[in-house]
C-alpha positions in Angstrom: 3.0 -47.8 100.4 0.2 -45.6 101.6 2.2 -42.5 100.6 2.3 -44.1 97.0 -1.3 -44.7 96.9 -2.2 -41.3 98.0 0.2 -39.8 95.2 -1.5 -42.1 92.6 -4.9 -40.7 93.7 -3.8 -37.0 93.5 -2.4 -37.7 90.3 -5.6 -39.4 89.0 -7.7 -36.3 90.2 -5.2 -33.8 88.3 -5.3 -35.9 85.3 -9.2 -36.0 85.2 -9.4 -32.3 85.9 -7.2 -31.8 82.9 -9.3 -33.7 80.7 -12.3 -31.9 81.5 -10.8 -28.6 81.2 -9.5 -29.8 77.6 -12.9 -30.8 76.7 -14.6 -27.7 78.0 -12.3 -25.3 76.2 -13.9 -23.6 73.4 -12.2 -24.1 70.1 -10.1 -21.1 68.9 -11.4 -19.0 65.8 -9.1 -18.1 62.7 -8.8 -14.6 63.9 -7.9 -15.4 67.5 -5.2 -18.4 66.3 -4.0 -15.6 63.5 -3.6 -13.1 66.6 -1.9 -15.5 68.7 0.6 -16.3 66.1 1.2 -12.7 65.4 -0.2 -12.7 61.6 -1.4 -9.4 60.7 -2.5 -9.4 57.1 -2.6 -5.8 56.2 0.8 -5.6 57.7 2.3 -8.4 55.9 0.6 -7.2 52.4 1.9 -4.0 53.1 5.5 -5.7 53.8 5.5 -7.4 50.7 4.2 -4.7 48.3 7.4 -3.3 47.6 9.1 -6.6 47.1 6.5 -7.4 44.3 7.0 -4.0 42.8 10.8 -4.4 43.1 10.2 -7.8 41.3 8.1 -5.6 38.2 10.8 -2.9 38.3 13.9 -5.4 37.6 11.7 -6.7 34.6 11.7 -5.2 31.1 9.6 -2.4 30.6 6.9 -2.3 27.5 4.4 -0.5 26.3 1.0 -2.1 26.0 -1.5 -1.0 23.5 -5.2 -1.0 23.9 -7.5 -3.2 22.5 -9.0 -1.2 20.0 -5.5 -0.5 18.7 -4.8 -4.4 18.5 -7.9 -4.7 16.6 -7.0 -2.1 14.2 -3.7 -3.9 13.6 -5.1 -7.4 13.1 -5.4 -7.1 9.4 -2.5 -5.5 7.6 -2.5 -5.0 4.0 0.8 -5.8 2.2 0.6 -6.4 -1.5 -1.9 -6.8 -4.3 -1.2 -9.8 -6.9 -3.9 -9.9 -9.5 -4.6 -13.2 -11.3 -7.0 -14.1 -14.3 -9.6 -16.6 -13.3 -12.4 -18.2 -15.4 -15.5 -16.2 -16.0 -18.0 -15.5 -13.2 -21.2 -14.6 -15.3 -24.4 -13.9 -13.4 -26.5 -17.2 -13.0 -29.9 -17.5 -13.7 -32.3 -20.0 -14.8 -33.5 -20.6 -18.6 -36.1 -22.5 -20.4 -35.1 -23.5 -23.9 -37.2 -25.5 -26.5 -35.1 -25.4 -30.2 -35.9 -27.8 -33.1 -33.2 -28.3 -35.7 -31.8 -24.9 -34.9 -28.2 -24.2 -36.4 -25.8 -23.8 -33.8 -24.6 -20.3 -34.8 -28.5 -19.1 -34.4 -28.2 -20.9 -30.8 -25.1 -19.1 -29.9 -26.7 -15.8 -30.9 -30.0 -16.4 -28.8 -27.7 -17.3 -25.7 -26.1 -14.2 -26.1 -29.4 -12.3 -26.2 -30.3 -14.2 -23.2 -27.2 -14.0 -21.0 -25.9 -10.7 -22.0 -22.5 -12.4 -22.7 -20.8 -12.4 -26.0 -20.4 -15.8 -27.6 -18.1 -16.4 -30.7 -18.3 -19.4 -33.1 -15.4 -20.9 -34.8 -15.6 -21.2 -38.6 -15.1 -24.9 -38.3 -18.2 -25.6 -36.1 -21.1 -26.6 -38.1 -24.3 -28.5 -37.6 -27.8 -28.4 -35.9 -29.2 -29.1 -32.4 -32.6 -29.8 -30.9 -33.0 -28.7 -27.1 -35.5 -29.0 -24.6 -34.5 -27.6 -21.3 -36.7 -26.5 -18.4 -35.5 -24.1 -15.4 -31.9 -24.7 -16.0 -28.8 -22.2 -15.2 -27.9 -21.1 -18.4 -24.4 -21.5 -18.5 -25.3 -25.0 -17.3 -27.4 -25.6 -20.4 -24.7 -24.3 -22.5 -22.0 -26.4 -21.6 -24.2 -29.8 -21.7 -25.3 -28.9 -25.2 -21.5 -28.3 -26.4 -20.6 -31.5 -24.6 -23.4 -33.6 -26.3 -22.1 -32.0 -29.8 -18.4 -32.6 -28.9 -17.5 -28.9 -28.7 -15.4 -27.0 -26.3 -15.3 -23.4 -25.1 -12.8 -21.3 -23.9 -13.2 -18.0 -21.7 -11.4 -14.7 -22.2 -12.4 -13.0 -18.5 -10.7 -9.7 -19.4 -13.0 -9.2 -22.7 -15.6 -11.2 -21.3 -16.4 -13.2 -24.6 -16.6 -17.3 -24.8 -15.2 -19.1 -27.8 -16.9 -22.3 -28.9 -14.7 -24.3 -31.3 -13.7 -28.0 -31.8 -11.2 -29.6 -29.1 -8.4 -30.0 -31.6 -8.7 -26.5 -32.6 -8.6 -25.4 -28.8 -5.6 -27.9 -28.0 -3.9 -26.4 -31.2 -4.3 -22.9 -30.0 -3.3 -23.6 -26.3 -0.1 -25.1 -27.3 0.8 -22.1 -29.4 -0.1 -20.0 -26.5 2.2 -22.0 -24.2 5.1 -21.7 -26.5 4.1 -17.8 -26.5 4.3 -17.6 -22.8 7.5 -19.7 -22.3 9.2 -17.3 -24.8 7.5 -14.3 -22.9 8.9 -15.8 -19.5 12.3 -16.2 -20.9 12.2 -12.8 -22.2 11.1 -11.4 -18.6 13.8 -13.5 -16.9 16.6 -11.9 -19.0 15.2 -8.5 -18.4 15.3 -9.1 -15.0 18.8 -10.1 -14.9 19.9 -7.0 -17.1 17.6 -4.8 -15.1 19.2 -2.6 -12.1 19.6 -4.9 -8.8 19.5 -3.3 -5.5 21.2 -4.8 -2.4 20.2 -3.6 1.2 20.9 -4.5 4.5 17.7 -4.7 7.2 18.7 -4.5 10.7 16.3 -6.6 12.9 15.5 -5.6 16.3 13.3 -8.1 17.8 13.3 -11.1 15.4 16.1 -13.6 14.7 17.6 -13.1 10.8 16.8 -17.1 10.4 13.3 -16.8 10.7 12.7 -13.7 8.8 14.7 -15.3 5.9 12.6 -18.4 5.9 9.5 -16.1 5.7 10.8 -13.8 2.9 11.9 -16.9 0.7 8.5 -18.7 1.4 6.7 -15.6 0.1 9.0 -14.7 -2.8 9.6 -18.2 -3.8 5.8 -18.7 -4.6 5.4 -15.7 -6.8 6.9 -14.8 -10.1 6.6 -11.4 -12.5 3.4 -11.5 -14.3 3.6 -14.2 -17.0 6.6 -15.6 -16.0 5.2 -18.8 -13.9 7.0 -21.3 -15.9 10.5 -19.9 -15.5 12.3 -18.8 -12.4 15.9 -17.4 -12.1 18.1 -19.7 -10.2 18.0 -19.1 -6.2 14.5 -17.9 -6.4 13.3 -14.3 -7.0 15.1 -12.3 -4.5 18.5 -13.5 -2.9 18.6 -13.4 1.2 21.4 -14.2 3.3 21.4 -13.6 7.2 24.1 -12.2 9.5 23.8 -13.3 12.9 26.7 -11.1 14.7 24.6 -8.1 13.9 21.1 -9.3 13.7 20.6 -8.6 10.3 19.6 -10.1 6.8 21.0 -8.8 3.6 18.4 -8.8 0.5 19.2 -8.4 -3.2 16.4 -8.1 -5.8 14.9 -5.2 -8.1 13.1 -1.9 -6.8 9.9 -3.5 -6.4 11.1 -6.4 -4.9 12.9 -4.6 -2.5 9.8 -2.6 -1.5 7.5 -5.5 -1.0 10.5 -7.1 1.4 10.6 -4.0 3.4 7.0 -3.8 4.0 6.9 -7.5 4.9 10.0 -7.0 7.3 8.5 -3.9 9.0 5.3 -6.3 9.8 7.4 -9.2 11.1 9.9 -7.4 13.2 7.7 -6.0 15.7 8.5 -5.8 19.4 7.0 -9.3 21.4 5.2 -8.4 24.7 6.5 -10.0 28.0 4.7 -11.9 31.0 5.7 -12.2 34.6 4.8 -15.5 35.7 4.4 -16.3 39.5 3.4 -19.7 41.2 2.7 -21.1 44.1 3.6 -24.8 44.3 1.9 -26.3 47.7 1.0 -29.6 49.1 -2.4 -28.8 50.6 -4.5 -31.2 53.4 -8.0 -32.0 52.9 -9.6 -29.1 54.7 -7.7 -26.3 52.6 -10.2 -25.1 50.8 -12.6 -24.4 53.8 -9.7 -22.3 55.4 -8.7 -20.8 52.2 -12.5 -19.8 51.3 -13.1 -18.1 54.3 -10.8 -15.7 53.4 -10.8 -15.4 49.6 -14.4 -16.6 48.9 -15.1 -19.6 46.5 -17.7 -21.0 43.8 -19.1 -24.3 44.7 -18.9 -26.9 42.1 -21.9 -28.8 40.7 -22.7 -31.8 38.2 -24.0 -29.3 35.8 -21.6 -26.3 36.0 -20.9 -23.4 38.5 -22.8 -22.1 41.4 -21.8 -18.5 42.5 -20.6 -17.8 45.9 -17.6 -15.7 46.2 -14.4 -15.5 44.1 -13.2 -18.8 43.2 -14.5 -20.4 40.2 -14.6 -24.2 40.1 -15.7 -26.1 36.9 -18.0 -29.3 37.6 -17.5 -32.4 36.1 -20.2 -31.4 32.9 -18.4 -28.0 32.4 -15.5 -26.6 30.7 -13.0 -23.8 31.3 -14.9 -21.6 29.0 -18.2 -21.4 31.3 -16.4 -21.0 34.4 -18.0 -17.6 36.1 -15.6 -15.2 37.6 -16.1 -12.4 40.0 -18.2 -11.9 42.9 -21.9 -10.5 43.6 -21.1 -7.8 45.7 -17.3 -7.3 44.7 -16.0 -8.4 48.1 -13.6 -11.7 48.2 -13.2 -12.0 52.0 -15.4 -13.8 54.5 -17.2 -15.5 52.0 -18.5 -19.0 53.1 -17.7 -22.2 51.3 -19.7 -25.5 51.0 -17.6 -27.4 48.4 -14.3 -28.8 47.9 -12.3 -28.3 44.9 -13.7 -30.5 41.9 -12.1 -33.9 41.4 -10.7 -32.1 37.9 -8.8 -29.6 40.0 -9.4 -26.3 38.1 -10.5 -23.0 39.5 -9.9 -19.5 39.4 -9.2 -16.7 42.2 -10.9 -13.5 41.1 -9.9 -10.4 42.3 -7.2 -11.7 44.5 -3.8 -10.6 44.1 -0.4 -12.8 44.3 0.6 -10.9 47.6 -3.0 -11.5 49.3 -2.9 -15.0 48.3 0.7 -15.2 49.5 -0.5 -13.9 53.0 -3.2 -16.5 53.2 -0.9 -19.1 52.3 1.6 -18.5 54.6 -1.0 -18.6 57.4 -2.3 -21.8 56.2 1.1 -23.2 56.1 1.6 -22.1 59.8 -1.7 -23.9 60.8 -0.1 -27.0 59.2 -3.0 -27.2 56.7 -0.6 -27.0 53.8 3.2 -26.6 52.9 4.5 -23.8 50.3 7.0 -26.2 48.2 8.2 -23.4 45.8 7.3 -20.0 44.8 9.4 -19.1 41.5 9.3 -16.0 39.6 10.3 -16.2 35.7 10.0 -13.5 32.8 9.1 -15.0 29.6 8.6 -13.6 26.1 4.8 -14.2 24.5 4.8 -17.6 23.2 8.1 -18.6 24.5 8.6 -21.3 27.2 9.8 -20.8 30.7 11.6 -23.6 32.9 12.0 -23.3 36.6 14.1 -26.5 37.8 14.9 -26.9 41.7 16.1 -30.4 42.9 18.9 -32.9 42.6 20.0 -35.5 40.0 20.5 -39.0 41.1 23.5 -41.2 39.8 22.3 -44.6 38.6 25.3 -47.3 37.7 25.4 -48.4 34.3 27.8 -51.4 33.7 30.0 -51.1 30.4 29.8 -53.6 27.3 32.5 -55.9 27.6 34.6 -54.2 30.3 34.4 -54.2 34.2 34.2 -50.2 34.0 31.0 -48.7 35.5 29.5 -45.5 34.2 26.9 -43.7 35.8 23.5 -41.8 34.3 22.0 -39.2 35.9 18.0 -38.9 36.2 16.5 -35.8 37.6 14.4 -35.9 40.8 13.2 -32.4 40.9 10.5 -29.7 41.0 10.1 -28.3 37.5 7.6 -25.8 36.3 7.2 -25.3 32.4 4.9 -22.6 31.5 4.4 -21.2 27.8 2.0 -18.0 28.0 0.4 -16.6 24.4 -1.0 -12.9 24.8 -4.4 -13.1 23.1 -4.6 -9.1 23.1 -7.7 -8.9 24.5 -7.0 -8.8 28.4 -6.6 -12.7 28.5 -3.9 -15.3 28.2 -3.5 -18.9 27.1 -1.5 -20.8 29.3 0.2 -24.3 28.4 1.7 -25.7 31.8 3.5 -28.6 32.9 4.4 -28.9 36.6 6.3 -32.1 37.6 7.5 -32.9 41.4 9.6 -35.9 41.3 11.2 -36.9 44.7 13.5 -39.6 45.4 12.7 -42.9 47.3 15.6 -44.1 49.2 14.0 -46.9 50.4 15.2 -48.7 47.5 18.5 -49.4 46.1 19.2 -47.9 43.6 16.6 -45.0 44.4 13.5 -45.0 42.6 11.4 -42.0 41.7 8.2 -41.0 42.5 6.8 -39.0 39.6 3.6 -36.5 40.1 2.6 -34.4 37.2 0.1 -31.8 36.4 -0.8 -30.7 32.8 -2.9 -28.1 31.8 -4.1 -26.0 29.0 -6.5 -23.0 29.9 -7.4 -19.4 29.0 -7.2 -16.9 31.9 -7.6 -13.3 32.4 -4.6 -11.2 33.0 -3.7 -10.7 36.7 -6.1 -13.3 37.9 -4.8 -16.5 39.5 -5.6 -20.3 38.3 -5.6 -23.0 40.5 -4.7 -26.5 39.2 -4.4 -29.6 41.6 -6.3 -33.1 41.7 -2.9 -34.8 42.3 -3.1 -37.2 45.9 -0.7 -38.6 47.8 -1.6 -40.8 50.9 0.9 -42.0 53.8 0.3 -43.4 57.1 2.1 -42.5 60.2 1.5 -43.5 64.2 0.6 -40.6 66.3 0.8 -40.5 69.9 -2.0 -38.9 71.7 -1.4 -38.3 75.6 -2.2 -36.1 78.5 0.4 -33.4 78.8 3.1 -34.3 81.6 1.2 -37.5 82.8 1.8 -39.0 79.5 5.8 -38.7 80.2 5.7 -40.4 83.4 8.0 -43.7 83.4 5.6 -46.9 83.6 2.6 -44.9 84.5 2.6 -42.6 81.9 1.1 -45.8 79.5 -2.0 -45.1 81.3 -2.5 -41.7 79.8 -1.7 -42.0 76.1 -2.3 -44.3 73.5 -0.9 -44.8 69.7 -3.1 -44.0 66.5 -2.2 -44.7 63.1 -3.3 -41.8 61.3 -3.9 -41.4 57.4 -2.5 -38.2 55.8 -3.9 -37.1 52.5 -2.3 -34.6 50.5 -3.1 -32.9 47.2 -0.3 -31.0 45.0 -1.8 -27.7 44.1 -0.5 -25.1 41.8 -1.6 -21.5 41.9 -0.2 -19.7 38.6 -0.7 -15.7 38.6 0.5 -14.4 34.9 0.8 -10.8 34.7 1.3 -9.0 31.2 4.2 -6.3 31.7 2.9 -2.9 31.2 
């Protein structure tokens, strides 16, 4: 019994010494912990550089034009089509005061005032009394004619205004309509008997169906001069497609073929391509502090953005357009951080490469501050959707109608990234992004699906990294805290350990790094 008590006293003394030692030991810095884990950021970045370059090498190669060249090609002249419009005369105010003046004398006076030739029909007669002050002359003339029950017609090409009775103008318009119909028929017949050309246009970057739709939309709304009322069957030109050789076949007159060739040359152009690299992680509450120390940060305020380092975070009352980017001294390392990611979960990492970000995320993962769920890479065309899916399909039984057979319907429980980039041409990109992280919950039967989704549309500079988050998940677990060795002793170990319920709060974050290929 004495030996047992003595052994117990020794164990208690050792445990007290261990507790004092644990409390007095200074906390290890990030550098010490990284050195202890054998992490060398420079070496890791050096090792990742060939892999990143290899990823770019296996992708398609294109030539990227400068912004000046892009601006010079913003507007391309294709064709000029003239049309006759109502006369546009120089307008100015006049003051008129006439008493019982013949309508023809009034027309002569208006000609001298306006400088526009005004003709009066033989059937027009009568006098007018006018008193107008500071009114545009064309408005004054229109109102005088309206009071007298007269109408006018404008010949813009000749610069002449004709004043006649309405019935005379209607009869003349009917005659002109019939004359134009006859001319249209003659033009249509002439086109039918004129020389028709057929050419095959090989397309390199565009699908034939899309070009055909655009050509028919343009030529379907235009006709030869004076032939607006009559259109040959099938439109002005005939367009067929051959998907096998990715070509279109166009039939029309020589002038129509020349216009079609100009349009095709502007439509069938090379499309830029984009490399999308994403880091989808689940992070703890204090991940911002650890990552901010390495990469720098901006602190969020209620009115906008306060500059501290290389991360731009939008405040509750700010928009993505006023997020500041960059650092004051050009450095993105060893910057302090005093704010977490804002509730809206939007930010930028500027002057930080995807390789450097991957190094730091890996280091944080080794510290159990976050977990890299996925790191997909995908190439896509400009304005084309890219989709990456990784997960499982869960079968759900569906009873048959009127039979005993049961069929199964499969639903996805997967990590899905959908990105549609749009290259602006000035060094920026529009990103339309959707991230789904659906996981099965096997605690229910049939298993339910826990859905987590992030949607975002933003403008980002080429080569920078956008951070999107704000979806939280909270779980509880029982954690055992004990004194090493002593807590494992049977029966007596209960004196040196205790259980604590821990709330784990994680956030789903997406680091998106687009790169326009050169």
